N, CA, C and O atoms as CSV, one atom per row, in Angstrom:
chain,resi,resn,atom,element,x,y,z
A,1,MET,N,N,0.813,-1.188,0.000
A,1,MET,CA,C,0.000,0.000,0.000
A,1,MET,C,C,0.860,1.257,0.000
A,1,MET,O,O,0.630,2.153,-0.813
A,2,SER,N,N,1.853,1.347,0.898
A,2,SER,CA,C,2.662,2.561,1.001
A,2,SER,C,C,3.504,2.806,-0.242
A,2,SER,O,O,3.925,3.936,-0.488
A,3,GLU,N,N,3.759,1.749,-1.041
A,3,GLU,CA,C,4.545,1.918,-2.257
A,3,GLU,C,C,3.794,2.774,-3.272
A,3,GLU,O,O,4.407,3.368,-4.159
A,4,ASN,N,N,2.454,2.841,-3.145
A,4,ASN,CA,C,1.636,3.612,-4.074
A,4,ASN,C,C,1.444,5.047,-3.619
A,4,ASN,O,O,0.838,5.840,-4.341
A,5,ILE,N,N,1.934,5.398,-2.462
A,5,ILE,CA,C,1.754,6.742,-1.926
A,5,ILE,C,C,2.905,7.624,-2.383
A,5,ILE,O,O,4.075,7.281,-2.218
A,6,PHE,N,N,2.552,8.764,-2.960
A,6,PHE,CA,C,3.567,9.725,-3.362
A,6,PHE,C,C,3.708,10.767,-2.269
A,6,PHE,O,O,2.722,11.300,-1.762
A,7,ILE,N,N,4.957,11.045,-1.919
A,7,ILE,CA,C,5.273,12.021,-0.877
A,7,ILE,C,C,5.851,13.265,-1.532
A,7,ILE,O,O,6.229,13.243,-2.703
A,8,THR,N,N,5.917,14.352,-0.767
A,8,THR,CA,C,6.472,15.602,-1.269
A,8,THR,C,C,7.823,15.836,-0.619
A,8,THR,O,O,7.927,15.980,0.599
A,9,LYS,N,N,8.863,15.872,-1.455
A,9,LYS,CA,C,10.216,16.103,-0.961
A,9,LYS,C,C,10.395,17.585,-0.631
A,9,LYS,O,O,9.553,18.402,-1.004
A,10,ALA,N,N,11.465,17.940,0.055
A,10,ALA,CA,C,11.736,19.324,0.438
A,10,ALA,C,C,11.826,20.234,-0.782
A,10,ALA,O,O,11.515,21.422,-0.695
A,11,SER,N,N,12.248,19.687,-1.909
A,11,SER,CA,C,12.374,20.461,-3.146
A,11,SER,C,C,11.024,20.714,-3.805
A,11,SER,O,O,10.934,21.491,-4.755
A,12,GLY,N,N,9.967,20.060,-3.303
A,12,GLY,CA,C,8.648,20.169,-3.901
A,12,GLY,C,C,8.351,19.040,-4.877
A,12,GLY,O,O,7.220,18.875,-5.332
A,13,GLU,N,N,9.377,18.275,-5.188
A,13,GLU,CA,C,9.231,17.149,-6.112
A,13,GLU,C,C,8.417,16.039,-5.453
A,13,GLU,O,O,8.529,15.800,-4.251
A,14,LYS,N,N,7.597,15.369,-6.258
A,14,LYS,CA,C,6.820,14.222,-5.774
A,14,LYS,C,C,7.618,12.955,-6.045
A,14,LYS,O,O,8.258,12.826,-7.088
A,15,ALA,N,N,7.576,12.030,-5.111
A,15,ALA,CA,C,8.299,10.764,-5.259
A,15,ALA,C,C,7.529,9.682,-4.518
A,15,ALA,O,O,6.839,9.972,-3.541
A,16,PRO,N,N,7.640,8.434,-4.973
A,16,PRO,CA,C,6.971,7.354,-4.243
A,16,PRO,C,C,7.651,7.132,-2.894
A,16,PRO,O,O,8.876,7.200,-2.785
A,17,PHE,N,N,6.844,6.868,-1.875
A,17,PHE,CA,C,7.395,6.587,-0.554
A,17,PHE,C,C,8.180,5.285,-0.609
A,17,PHE,O,O,7.737,4.306,-1.210
A,18,SER,N,N,9.350,5.283,0.024
A,18,SER,CA,C,10.182,4.084,0.082
A,18,SER,C,C,10.415,3.696,1.538
A,18,SER,O,O,11.135,4.374,2.270
A,19,ILE,N,N,9.799,2.603,1.938
A,19,ILE,CA,C,9.992,2.112,3.303
A,19,ILE,C,C,11.445,1.717,3.517
A,19,ILE,O,O,11.958,1.817,4.632
A,20,GLU,N,N,12.107,1.269,2.463
A,20,GLU,CA,C,13.509,0.867,2.584
A,20,GLU,C,C,14.411,2.062,2.894
A,20,GLU,O,O,15.374,1.925,3.648
A,21,LYS,N,N,14.113,3.227,2.323
A,21,LYS,CA,C,14.901,4.428,2.644
A,21,LYS,C,C,14.738,4.784,4.120
A,21,LYS,O,O,15.709,5.122,4.796
A,22,LEU,N,N,13.514,4.706,4.607
A,22,LEU,CA,C,13.259,4.992,6.019
A,22,LEU,C,C,14.001,3.994,6.900
A,22,LEU,O,O,14.676,4.384,7.853
A,23,ARG,N,N,13.879,2.719,6.588
A,23,ARG,CA,C,14.543,1.680,7.375
A,23,ARG,C,C,16.063,1.879,7.367
A,23,ARG,O,O,16.721,1.725,8.396
A,24,HIS,N,N,16.610,2.221,6.201
A,24,HIS,CA,C,18.056,2.418,6.077
A,24,HIS,C,C,18.519,3.606,6.927
A,24,HIS,O,O,19.548,3.523,7.597
A,25,SER,N,N,17.764,4.706,6.903
A,25,SER,CA,C,18.167,5.876,7.691
A,25,SER,C,C,18.111,5.577,9.187
A,25,SER,O,O,18.971,6.032,9.941
A,26,LEU,N,N,17.114,4.820,9.618
A,26,LEU,CA,C,17.024,4.439,11.033
A,26,LEU,C,C,18.164,3.503,11.422
A,26,LEU,O,O,18.713,3.600,12.520
A,27,SER,N,N,18.512,2.605,10.517
A,27,SER,CA,C,19.616,1.675,10.763
A,27,SER,C,C,20.942,2.417,10.875
A,27,SER,O,O,21.749,2.123,11.757
A,28,ARG,N,N,21.169,3.379,9.982
A,28,ARG,CA,C,22.410,4.168,10.022
A,28,ARG,C,C,22.524,4.957,11.323
A,28,ARG,O,O,23.627,5.229,11.796
A,29,ALA,N,N,21.381,5.323,11.898
A,29,ALA,CA,C,21.387,6.053,13.167
A,29,ALA,C,C,21.676,5.136,14.351
A,29,ALA,O,O,21.922,5.612,15.459
A,30,GLY,N,N,21.648,3.827,14.123
A,30,GLY,CA,C,21.971,2.890,15.188
A,30,GLY,C,C,20.776,2.216,15.836
A,30,GLY,O,O,20.922,1.559,16.866
A,31,ALA,N,N,19.598,2.368,15.252
A,31,ALA,CA,C,18.410,1.718,15.810
A,31,ALA,C,C,18.475,0.214,15.560
A,31,ALA,O,O,18.987,-0.233,14.534
A,32,GLY,N,N,17.956,-0.553,16.500
A,32,GLY,CA,C,17.907,-2.005,16.355
A,32,GLY,C,C,16.757,-2.431,15.446
A,32,GLY,O,O,15.864,-1.640,15.142
A,33,GLU,N,N,16.792,-3.675,15.025
A,33,GLU,CA,C,15.783,-4.184,14.082
A,33,GLU,C,C,14.360,-4.089,14.628
A,33,GLU,O,O,13.445,-3.728,13.887
A,34,LYS,N,N,14.156,-4.402,15.900
A,34,LYS,CA,C,12.805,-4.335,16.476
A,34,LYS,C,C,12.285,-2.900,16.473
A,34,LYS,O,O,11.120,-2.655,16.162
A,35,VAL,N,N,13.150,-1.964,16.819
A,35,VAL,CA,C,12.770,-0.547,16.822
A,35,VAL,C,C,12.465,-0.096,15.396
A,35,VAL,O,O,11.472,0.591,15.157
A,36,ILE,N,N,13.313,-0.480,14.461
A,36,ILE,CA,C,13.102,-0.121,13.057
A,36,ILE,C,C,11.763,-0.662,12.571
A,36,ILE,O,O,11.002,0.052,11.919
A,37,ASP,N,N,11.476,-1.920,12.886
A,37,ASP,CA,C,10.212,-2.532,12.465
A,37,ASP,C,C,9.012,-1.767,13.011
A,37,ASP,O,O,8.061,-1.493,12.278
A,38,SER,N,N,9.053,-1.422,14.299
A,38,SER,CA,C,7.898,-0.747,14.903
A,38,SER,C,C,7.725,0.668,14.355
A,38,SER,O,O,6.598,1.107,14.129
A,39,ILE,N,N,8.823,1.382,14.141
A,39,ILE,CA,C,8.731,2.736,13.596
A,39,ILE,C,C,8.253,2.691,12.149
A,39,ILE,O,O,7.411,3.495,11.748
A,40,ALA,N,N,8.782,1.766,11.373
A,40,ALA,CA,C,8.371,1.640,9.969
A,40,ALA,C,C,6.874,1.363,9.875
A,40,ALA,O,O,6.187,1.947,9.037
A,41,LEU,N,N,6.369,0.483,10.722
A,41,LEU,CA,C,4.945,0.160,10.722
A,41,LEU,C,C,4.112,1.386,11.101
A,41,LEU,O,O,3.114,1.688,10.447
A,42,ALA,N,N,4.521,2.090,12.155
A,42,ALA,CA,C,3.781,3.273,12.607
A,42,ALA,C,C,3.767,4.358,11.535
A,42,ALA,O,O,2.736,4.989,11.305
A,43,VAL,N,N,4.899,4.576,10.884
A,43,VAL,CA,C,4.970,5.601,9.838
A,43,VAL,C,C,4.095,5.199,8.656
A,43,VAL,O,O,3.377,6.036,8.108
A,44,GLN,N,N,4.144,3.941,8.260
A,44,GLN,CA,C,3.314,3.477,7.140
A,44,GLN,C,C,1.829,3.698,7.419
A,44,GLN,O,O,1.067,4.020,6.508
A,45,GLN,N,N,1.422,3.527,8.661
A,45,GLN,CA,C,0.010,3.673,9.017
A,45,GLN,C,C,-0.458,5.124,8.993
A,45,GLN,O,O,-1.658,5.377,8.887
A,46,MET,N,N,0.460,6.077,9.088
A,46,MET,CA,C,0.047,7.481,9.106
A,46,MET,C,C,0.262,8.194,7.769
A,46,MET,O,O,0.019,9.396,7.658
A,47,LEU,N,N,0.712,7.459,6.766
A,47,LEU,CA,C,0.963,8.065,5.458
A,47,LEU,C,C,-0.332,8.471,4.765
A,47,LEU,O,O,-1.372,7.833,4.926
A,48,TYR,N,N,-0.241,9.539,3.998
A,48,TYR,CA,C,-1.338,9.966,3.129
A,48,TYR,C,C,-0.710,10.618,1.904
A,48,TYR,O,O,0.421,11.097,1.983
A,49,PRO,N,N,-1.406,10.649,0.783
A,49,PRO,CA,C,-0.829,11.216,-0.445
A,49,PRO,C,C,-0.394,12.669,-0.242
A,49,PRO,O,O,-1.158,13.494,0.260
A,50,GLY,N,N,0.842,12.965,-0.640
A,50,GLY,CA,C,1.363,14.324,-0.555
A,50,GLY,C,C,2.040,14.667,0.757
A,50,GLY,O,O,2.535,15.783,0.916
A,51,ILE,N,N,2.078,13.738,1.703
A,51,ILE,CA,C,2.734,14.013,2.986
A,51,ILE,C,C,4.179,14.440,2.721
A,51,ILE,O,O,4.833,13.925,1.814
A,52,SER,N,N,4.659,15.375,3.514
A,52,SER,CA,C,6.021,15.880,3.303
A,52,SER,C,C,7.051,14.970,3.967
A,52,SER,O,O,6.765,14.285,4.949
A,53,THR,N,N,8.241,14.984,3.410
A,53,THR,CA,C,9.330,14.220,4.021
A,53,THR,C,C,9.621,14.770,5.415
A,53,THR,O,O,10.044,14.030,6.303
A,54,LYS,N,N,9.395,16.069,5.604
A,54,LYS,CA,C,9.608,16.680,6.919
A,54,LYS,C,C,8.671,16.056,7.959
A,54,LYS,O,O,9.087,15.758,9.079
A,55,GLU,N,N,7.410,15.862,7.581
A,55,GLU,CA,C,6.447,15.272,8.511
A,55,GLU,C,C,6.793,13.811,8.806
A,55,GLU,O,O,6.651,13.349,9.938
A,56,ILE,N,N,7.245,13.093,7.782
A,56,ILE,CA,C,7.664,11.699,7.980
A,56,ILE,C,C,8.857,11.659,8.930
A,56,ILE,O,O,8.901,10.846,9.853
A,57,TYR,N,N,9.826,12.549,8.692
A,57,TYR,CA,C,11.013,12.622,9.555
A,57,TYR,C,C,10.609,12.918,11.004
A,57,TYR,O,O,11.079,12.262,11.934
A,58,GLN,N,N,9.730,13.917,11.184
A,58,GLN,CA,C,9.330,14.309,12.539
A,58,GLN,C,C,8.659,13.152,13.281
A,58,GLN,O,O,8.903,12.940,14.469
A,59,ARG,N,N,7.815,12.413,12.569
A,59,ARG,CA,C,7.130,11.274,13.190
A,59,ARG,C,C,8.132,10.180,13.557
A,59,ARG,O,O,8.102,9.638,14.662
A,60,ALA,N,N,9.020,9.867,12.611
A,60,ALA,CA,C,10.024,8.830,12.865
A,60,ALA,C,C,10.944,9.250,14.013
A,60,ALA,O,O,11.271,8.433,14.873
A,61,PHE,N,N,11.362,10.511,14.032
A,61,PHE,CA,C,12.242,11.008,15.088
A,61,PHE,C,C,11.557,10.924,16.451
A,61,PHE,O,O,12.167,10.505,17.435
A,62,SER,N,N,10.294,11.322,16.501
A,62,SER,CA,C,9.546,11.284,17.756
A,62,SER,C,C,9.474,9.863,18.314
A,62,SER,O,O,9.667,9.649,19.511
A,63,LEU,N,N,9.200,8.908,17.451
A,63,LEU,CA,C,9.127,7.510,17.886
A,63,LEU,C,C,10.503,6.972,18.273
A,63,LEU,O,O,10.633,6.229,19.246
A,64,LEU,N,N,11.518,7.347,17.516
A,64,LEU,CA,C,12.876,6.882,17.799
A,64,LEU,C,C,13.382,7.443,19.125
A,64,LEU,O,O,14.070,6.755,19.879
A,65,LYS,N,N,13.036,8.693,19.398
A,65,LYS,CA,C,13.457,9.336,20.645
A,65,LYS,C,C,12.915,8.585,21.865
A,65,LYS,O,O,13.591,8.471,22.887
A,66,LYS,N,N,11.687,8.077,21.743
A,66,LYS,CA,C,11.086,7.310,22.845
A,66,LYS,C,C,11.764,5.950,23.011
A,66,LYS,O,O,11.885,5.441,24.125
A,67,ALA,N,N,12.202,5.372,21.902
A,67,ALA,CA,C,12.782,4.026,21.936
A,67,ALA,C,C,14.275,4.022,22.229
A,67,ALA,O,O,14.772,3.133,22.920
A,68,SER,N,N,15.001,5.022,21.702
A,68,SER,CA,C,16.455,5.042,21.855
A,68,SER,C,C,16.980,6.468,21.715
A,68,SER,O,O,17.104,6.991,20.608
A,69,ALA,N,N,17.285,7.084,22.847
A,69,ALA,CA,C,17.781,8.463,22.825
A,69,ALA,C,C,19.087,8.564,22.045
A,69,ALA,O,O,19.319,9.546,21.339
A,70,HIS,N,N,19.938,7.551,22.172
A,70,HIS,CA,C,21.224,7.553,21.471
A,70,HIS,C,C,21.023,7.553,19.958
A,70,HIS,O,O,21.629,8.358,19.251
A,71,ALA,N,N,20.186,6.664,19.466
A,71,ALA,CA,C,19.929,6.590,18.024
A,71,ALA,C,C,19.225,7.856,17.544
A,71,ALA,O,O,19.486,8.324,16.436
A,72,ALA,N,N,18.340,8.410,18.363
A,72,ALA,CA,C,17.632,9.636,17.986
A,72,ALA,C,C,18.606,10.799,17.827
A,72,ALA,O,O,18.447,11.617,16.921
A,73,ALA,N,N,19.604,10.878,18.690
A,73,ALA,CA,C,20.601,11.944,18.582
A,73,ALA,C,C,21.365,11.833,17.268
A,73,ALA,O,O,21.629,12.841,16.613
A,74,ARG,N,N,21.715,10.624,16.888
A,74,ARG,CA,C,22.411,10.418,15.611
A,74,ARG,C,C,21.490,10.704,14.434
A,74,ARG,O,O,21.924,11.246,13.418
A,75,TYR,N,N,20.218,10.339,14.572
A,75,TYR,CA,C,19.238,10.546,13.506
A,75,TYR,C,C,19.051,12.035,13.237
A,75,TYR,O,O,18.809,12.441,12.100
A,76,LYS,N,N,19.164,12.845,14.285
A,76,LYS,CA,C,18.939,14.287,14.164
A,76,LYS,C,C,20.198,15.055,13.758
A,76,LYS,O,O,20.118,16.252,13.481
A,77,LEU,N,N,21.331,14.408,13.718
A,77,LEU,CA,C,22.599,15.094,13.477
A,77,LEU,C,C,22.606,15.896,12.181
A,77,LEU,O,O,23.019,17.056,12.188
A,78,LYS,N,N,22.166,15.319,11.082
A,78,LYS,CA,C,22.156,16.022,9.790
A,78,LYS,C,C,21.295,17.280,9.874
A,78,LYS,O,O,21.702,18.345,9.409
A,79,LYS,N,N,20.117,17.161,10.460
A,79,LYS,CA,C,19.219,18.307,10.588
A,79,LYS,C,C,19.865,19.392,11.451
A,79,LYS,O,O,19.770,20.577,11.132
A,80,ALA,N,N,20.505,18.999,12.517
A,80,ALA,CA,C,21.141,19.960,13.416
A,80,ALA,C,C,22.263,20.718,12.712
A,80,ALA,O,O,22.407,21.925,12.903
A,81,ILE,N,N,23.046,20.031,11.912
A,81,ILE,CA,C,24.129,20.693,11.177
A,81,ILE,C,C,23.557,21.647,10.139
A,81,ILE,O,O,24.075,22.749,9.963
A,82,LEU,N,N,22.495,21.240,9.448
A,82,LEU,CA,C,21.869,22.113,8.456
A,82,LEU,C,C,21.311,23.375,9.100
A,82,LEU,O,O,21.302,24.437,8.477
A,83,GLU,N,N,20.847,23.267,10.337
A,83,GLU,CA,C,20.307,24.423,11.042
A,83,GLU,C,C,21.386,25.443,11.393
A,83,GLU,O,O,21.070,26.587,11.721
A,84,LEU,N,N,22.645,25.047,11.328
A,84,LEU,CA,C,23.737,25.976,11.624
A,84,LEU,C,C,23.957,26.984,10.504
A,84,LEU,O,O,24.640,27.988,10.709
A,85,GLY,N,N,23.407,26.744,9.353
A,85,GLY,CA,C,23.529,27.695,8.251
A,85,GLY,C,C,23.904,27.014,6.959
A,85,GLY,O,O,24.430,25.902,6.960
A,86,PRO,N,N,23.629,27.692,5.846
A,86,PRO,CA,C,23.856,27.082,4.537
A,86,PRO,C,C,25.327,26.887,4.187
A,86,PRO,O,O,25.649,26.021,3.373
A,87,THR,N,N,26.210,27.654,4.769
A,87,THR,CA,C,27.619,27.562,4.398
A,87,THR,C,C,28.412,26.639,5.295
A,87,THR,O,O,29.471,26.147,4.904
A,88,GLY,N,N,27.923,26.405,6.467
A,88,GLY,CA,C,28.680,25.616,7.429
A,88,GLY,C,C,29.715,26.460,8.160
A,88,GLY,O,O,30.354,25.982,9.097
A,89,PHE,N,N,29.888,27.718,7.739
A,89,PHE,CA,C,30.904,28.574,8.342
A,89,PHE,C,C,30.672,28.812,9.836
A,89,PHE,O,O,31.635,28.771,10.602
A,90,PRO,N,N,29.436,29.061,10.284
A,90,PRO,CA,C,29.252,29.230,11.734
A,90,PRO,C,C,29.727,28.013,12.525
A,90,PRO,O,O,30.308,28.163,13.599
A,91,PHE,N,N,29.488,26.821,12.009
A,91,PHE,CA,C,29.931,25.595,12.676
A,91,PHE,C,C,31.451,25.531,12.678
A,91,PHE,O,O,32.063,25.157,13.679
A,92,GLU,N,N,32.061,25.900,11.546
A,92,GLU,CA,C,33.527,25.899,11.445
A,92,GLU,C,C,34.126,26.855,12.474
A,92,GLU,O,O,35.108,26.517,13.135
A,93,LYS,N,N,33.543,28.045,12.615
A,93,LYS,CA,C,34.036,29.014,13.601
A,93,LYS,C,C,33.871,28.471,15.023
A,93,LYS,O,O,34.760,28.627,15.860
A,94,TYR,N,N,32.747,27.845,15.282
A,94,TYR,CA,C,32.466,27.288,16.604
A,94,TYR,C,C,33.504,26.230,16.977
A,94,TYR,O,O,34.081,26.274,18.064
A,95,VAL,N,N,33.736,25.288,16.077
A,95,VAL,CA,C,34.718,24.231,16.336
A,95,VAL,C,C,36.112,24.838,16.456
A,95,VAL,O,O,36.913,24.398,17.281
A,96,GLY,N,N,36.402,25.846,15.636
A,96,GLY,CA,C,37.693,26.532,15.711
A,96,GLY,C,C,37.930,27.145,17.082
A,96,GLY,O,O,39.034,27.065,17.621
A,97,GLU,N,N,36.901,27.755,17.640
A,97,GLU,CA,C,37.023,28.362,18.969
A,97,GLU,C,C,37.250,27.301,20.048
A,97,GLU,O,O,38.014,27.518,20.989
A,98,ILE,N,N,36.596,26.177,19.908
A,98,ILE,CA,C,36.810,25.081,20.867
A,98,ILE,C,C,38.256,24.603,20.797
A,98,ILE,O,O,38.908,24.426,21.826
A,99,LEU,N,N,38.753,24.396,19.581
A,99,LEU,CA,C,40.134,23.931,19.414
A,99,LEU,C,C,41.132,24.979,19.905
A,99,LEU,O,O,42.150,24.635,20.507
A,100,LYS,N,N,40.844,26.250,19.649
A,100,LYS,CA,C,41.717,27.333,20.120
A,100,LYS,C,C,41.780,27.322,21.649
A,100,LYS,O,O,42.851,27.484,22.234
A,101,TYR,N,N,40.640,27.133,22.280
A,101,TYR,CA,C,40.569,27.063,23.734
A,101,TYR,C,C,41.412,25.907,24.269
A,101,TYR,O,O,41.993,26.001,25.350
A,102,GLU,N,N,41.472,24.824,23.510
A,102,GLU,CA,C,42.249,23.649,23.904
A,102,GLU,C,C,43.738,23.806,23.604
A,102,GLU,O,O,44.521,22.894,23.870
A,103,GLY,N,N,44.140,24.966,23.048
A,103,GLY,CA,C,45.556,25.228,22.830
A,103,GLY,C,C,46.055,25.042,21.409
A,103,GLY,O,O,47.252,25.182,21.157
A,104,TYR,N,N,45.174,24.731,20.481
A,104,TYR,CA,C,45.587,24.549,19.088
A,104,TYR,C,C,45.631,25.891,18.361
A,104,TYR,O,O,44.889,26.815,18.694
A,105,ARG,N,N,46.517,25.986,17.357
A,105,ARG,CA,C,46.497,27.133,16.451
A,105,ARG,C,C,45.441,26.840,15.400
A,105,ARG,O,O,45.398,25.738,14.853
A,106,VAL,N,N,44.593,27.812,15.115
A,106,VAL,CA,C,43.446,27.576,14.243
A,106,VAL,C,C,43.369,28.628,13.149
A,106,VAL,O,O,43.594,29.812,13.397
A,107,GLN,N,N,43.049,28.185,11.928
A,107,GLN,CA,C,42.726,29.076,10.816
A,107,GLN,C,C,41.399,28.596,10.248
A,107,GLN,O,O,41.285,27.444,9.826
A,108,VAL,N,N,40.408,29.455,10.232
A,108,VAL,CA,C,39.115,29.074,9.662
A,108,VAL,C,C,38.951,29.727,8.296
A,108,VAL,O,O,39.645,30.688,7.968
A,109,GLY,N,N,38.033,29.198,7.512
A,109,GLY,CA,C,37.756,29.761,6.194
A,109,GLY,C,C,38.809,29.424,5.154
A,109,GLY,O,O,38.898,30.097,4.127
A,110,GLN,N,N,39.602,28.402,5.398
A,110,GLN,CA,C,40.661,28.014,4.464
A,110,GLN,C,C,40.140,26.946,3.513
A,110,GLN,O,O,39.458,26.012,3.934
A,111,MET,N,N,40.461,27.086,2.230
A,111,MET,CA,C,40.104,26.068,1.243
A,111,MET,C,C,41.348,25.233,0.976
A,111,MET,O,O,42.401,25.771,0.633
A,112,VAL,N,N,41.229,23.934,1.132
A,112,VAL,CA,C,42.346,23.022,0.939
A,112,VAL,C,C,41.963,22.044,-0.162
A,112,VAL,O,O,40.893,21.435,-0.120
A,113,GLN,N,N,42.844,21.897,-1.151
A,113,GLN,CA,C,42.559,20.976,-2.233
A,113,GLN,C,C,42.617,19.547,-1.710
A,113,GLN,O,O,43.512,19.190,-0.944
A,114,GLY,N,N,41.667,18.748,-2.124
A,114,GLY,CA,C,41.634,17.359,-1.677
A,114,GLY,C,C,40.351,16.695,-2.106
A,114,GLY,O,O,39.663,17.166,-3.011
A,115,HIS,N,N,40.040,15.615,-1.459
A,115,HIS,CA,C,38.843,14.844,-1.783
A,115,HIS,C,C,37.998,14.666,-0.537
A,115,HIS,O,O,38.516,14.555,0.574
A,116,CYS,N,N,36.712,14.640,-0.735
A,116,CYS,CA,C,35.794,14.354,0.357
A,116,CYS,C,C,35.763,12.845,0.562
A,116,CYS,O,O,35.598,12.086,-0.393
A,117,VAL,N,N,35.921,12.416,1.797
A,117,VAL,CA,C,35.908,10.972,2.075
A,117,VAL,C,C,34.734,10.613,2.949
A,117,VAL,O,O,34.553,9.444,3.291
C-alpha cells in the first residue's frame, strides 16, 4: 500500500514513498531491528498522499526518541548541522574556537585541495 503513496520532498518534487529508505536511515542512526520494524509500521500507518518528508522525519524522530535516545541523537545530526547555516561557516568558527581554547592554532575559512571521504 505505502509503495503507491507519493510524498512531497523538500524540493517540492513528488516521489513514491520508500519504506527501505526509512529503514536504512534508522539503521544508520543505530536503531535495532525491532525498533526499526515498529517505527516503519507506525509511519506506514500514518501516510497519506502528498505528505512531506519533513512530517515523515518528525514522526520517525519522535518515535525513535522514545525508543532510543542515542539513536535519535544520531538521527537528528544532519538536521542539526543544516540548522547551523547554509555555508557551514558558523559551525567551522564554533569548532575553531573550541580547538583554540584547547591550545591549538586555528585558521578558519581556508580552502584546501583534496577529496571528500
